N, C-alpha and C positions, 0 to 999 in steps of 0.2 A: 756724704751729702745729707743735708738735713732731710729728714723724712717729710714727704709731702703730706700736707694735711688732707685727711680723708674728706672726700667730697660727698656730701649727702644730697641726693635729689629731693627737692621738696615734694612732700606727699600731697596729692590733689584729691580731695574728696568730692564725689558726685552725689548730689542730693536730687532724688526723683521729684518731679513736680507733683503737686497735690492731685490726687485722683478726683474725678468728678463725683459729685454726691451720689449719683446713681450707682457707680461701681462700688463706692464705699458701703452702700447698703447691702450689695451682694456679698462683699467680704464679711460683713457683720452677721450674715445669715438671714437677713431680712428679705422678704419677697420683693420682687420688682414688678412693674406693670407688665413685663413680658415673660415672667417666669412660668406662667401656665398657658400662655397663648403664643402662637407663632409670631415672629417679628413681622412688622407691617410690610417689609419688602419680600417676605417669603412667598413663593408661589404655591397655590393650592393644588392638590393632586388632580390630574386630569379626570374628567368624568368618564365612567365606563361607557364604551362605545358598543352599539349593537353590532353583532356580527353581520358582515355584508353577505349578500347572497340573495337567492330567490325568496320571495315571500311565501311562507307556508300557507297554502290555501286549505280551507277545510275540505276534508274528503267528502265526496257526495254520499248521501245516505243510501244504503242499499235498498233495492226495490222491496217494498214490504209485501210479504206473502199474504194470501187471503187468510182472514181469521179462521181459527180451527172450526168454528161452528157456523160459518157464513155460507158455505156451499154444500149442497146436499147431493147424495148419491142417487143415480137413476138406474133403471134396468139397462143392462148391457155394460155397465161399468164392471171393474174388477176390484175384489177385496184381496189384498196381499197380506197373508197371515203367516207368522213364524212363531211357533210354540217350542219352547226349550225341550229338546230330547223327545219331541213328538212329531216325527216326520209325517204321520198320517193327517196331522192338522196344519201342515206347512205347505204353502203354495199360493198360486193366484187362482181365486175362485170367482166365476162370473156371478153377477146379480141377476136373478131370474126375473121374469115378467111379473111374478107375484111380489117382488121386492125383497126376496130372501136370498141367503147365500146358497149357491148350488153345491152343497156338500152333504153327504148322507147323514153325518152326525150333527150338522149345524143348519139343517134345512128349516128349522123353526126360528132362526135368528133373522128378524126383519131389519133391514138397513136403509130402506128407501124413505126419504122425507124426514129424516131425523138427523140431529147434529152428530158430529164425530164422537163427542163425549158419551152420548147415548149408545152409539154403536159399540164403543169400547166396553161399556158396562154390560151390554147384552152378550157380547162374545165371552166376557169373563164369566158371566152367570152360566152360559152353556158349557164352558170348559170345566167348571167346577163339578159337573156330573161325572167327569172322567179323571180329573186330576185335582189334588188339593193345592189351592193357591198357585195356579199355573202361571209361570212367567211367560209373557208373550208380548209381541209387538205387531201392530197392524198398520196398514196404509190403504188408501184407495187410489185407483187409477181411472181417470175419466176417459170415456170413449169420445173422440172428436173426429171430424172429417176435415181433411186438408186437400184442396183441389185447385183447379185453375192452372196457372203457369208455374207449377212446381214439378220437379223431376220424378217424384214418386207419389202421385196422388193416391190416397187410400184412407182407410180408417186407422186411427192410432189410439193406443191406450197410454196416457201420460199422467204424470203426477200432478197434484193441484198446484205445486210451485212452478210449473212450466208456464212461461210467458208465450204471448202470441208469436213473437219473433222466434223463440226456440221451437215452437210447434212447426213453423215453416221450415226451419233448419232440419227438424226431424224427418220432414218429407223430402229430404234430399236437396233442399235449397231451391232457389228460383231458377227459371230458364233465362236465356238471353233476351227473351221478349217480355219478361215480367215487368209489371209496374207496381213497385212496392208502395207508391203513393196512392194507389187505388186498390185497396184490399177490402173486400166485403166480409163483414162478420155477421153471421146469422145466429142470434141467441134468443131463445124463447119466442121464436117466430118473428122477431124484429130484425131488420137489416140495418147495419150501421156501416158507413163508409169510413175507413181508417187510412191513415198514412203511417205505414210501418217504418218509414225513414225517420220519423220523429220518435225519440226514445220514450217520451211520456206515453205514447200509444203502443209502441212495440213491447213495452214492459208490463202491459196489462196481463193478468193471469187468466188462464183458460178456465172455463166452466164445463161441466158435463153437458154433452149434447151440442157443443159449439161446432159451427161449420165455417171454415175459413176458405175464401175464394180469392185468389190472386188474379187481377185483371191482366189482359194481354196488351202490350204496347202496339199501337197501330203504326203501319209503315206508310209513308207518303207515296212511295213507288207503287205499293200494292193498291193504294187508293186510286191512283191514276189508272192502273190497269183495269180495275173493276169498272171505273167510269168509262174508259175506252171500250171495254167489252160490251157495256150496256148500249153505247152509241152504235157500235158495229152491229149488234143484234137488232136494234130498232131499225137501222138502215136496211139490213137484209130483209127484215119482215116487210118493209114498205115496198122494196123492189119486187119481192115475191108477189105482193098483192097487185102491183101494177102489171106485171107480166101475166098474171092470171086473168085480169080484166081484159087485156088485149087479146 
């Protein structure tokens, strides 16, 4: 049989369409309008969100203690002294009526009516007679009176940082008949009515010689009884007078 002629399929060549001018510039290494910036359809990253939760409120400022040189020592207060490795100078020593420390070796140290900085320097000068550069610390305790509707009315020696509310607590707290909204403070001969339920007044610091009196809450029933007793007593007196005249 005669050989069949070899059939060759025609070769089809595909030619890519011309690229847009913008892409041609990219291939050529030239910059494009979007080479350094995000494409217009790109989404910007979400903004940082604040953490959810309770708002952080500023913490209240602590009650400011009395300045170091604002309150003075009076007779009857205590001077608390601690001298390093000197037990004979360590302890709580009363302030005498002459205004000096009741200690046989510190009897000439006057502490009444002067600031704490002066007291410190006077104690240091006195200790230099017995010790070279003596390390020591000292504090004062104010004598105050707490009475009225408290469980342990008495005289107390407390530090200058003690508040009026803490002084009442040192006296055992109040009784069930106490009125904390009617507390009388006697200071330097002047009486002041305070409401210790209000933090601004309860956080006031004590001073030497303070007297704190907590008022008693009146009872309506006891008031009725006292009124009834007065009426009964007056009626009995009138009847007695009538019977006497008859």
